[in-house]
N, C-alpha and C positions, 0 to 999 in steps of 0.2 A: 371212547365210543365202544360199545359192545359189538361183538362180531358173532354172527349166527349163520346157519345154513338153511336155505329155503328149498323146498322140493314141490312136487306136483300137488301135494296136500295142503300147502301153505296158502292161507287167505291173506292177500296183501292188505286188505282193509283192517286186519286184526293184529298187525305187528305192534307190539306194546311199547317198544323203546326206540329211541334215536340210536342209530348204529349203521354199521357197514355189514352187509350180508352177501354171502355167496349164493348164487342161484344155480341149481342143478336139476335138470328135467322139469323145468317150470313152464313149458309151453302151454300146458292146460291148467295152470294154477288159477283158482278163482281170483278175479280182479287183478291179475298179473299183467305184465307188459307183452306177453306172447313170445318171449325168448326161451329157447331150450336151456341155455345157460348164460351166465354173466354175473354182474355185480349190481347191487342195489344200495343206495344210500337213503335211509329213512330218517327224516327230521320231523320230530313231533314236539310241539310246544306245550307248555302247561295250560294254555288256553284251549287246547284241543285241535289246533291247526296241524295239518300234516302235509309235508312235501316229500315226494318220492322221485328219485332220479335213478334210472336204470340204463345200463349199457351192456352190449354183448360183444361177441368176437368180431363183428363187422363194424365196430365203433359207432353203432347207431345209438343215439341217446334219446330216451323217452322220458317224459316228465308228466306228473299229474299233481294236482292240489286237492287235498281231501279225498273224497270217494269218487271223483270224476274218473273217466277213462284215461288211460295213458295216451299221449299224443306225441308225435315226432317233434323233437326240439330242434335238432340239427344233425347233419351227418358230417363226420370229420374224415377228410381224405388225407392219408399220409403220403400220397404220391403226387 
C-alpha cells in the first residue's frame, strides 16, 4: 500500500490510490471526516467503489462508502 500525507487542501473524494494516509490539519478538508489529525485507509476497487476508514487520537473511527458523508462507526475505549 502506498502511504501519503493529507492536509487541509486534500479532497478526500479525489484520492487516487488504495493506501494508508496520515492526516495533518484536516479538520476543514473537503469531504473529510472532520479530524484535525489522524490516519485514513483508502480502499479503491477497479470497479470504482471506494471505502474510507478514518481514526483520530480519540480512537473515534469514521467510515464512508463512495462519496457519502463520514459517519461514526464505533468508539473504542481502552479503559
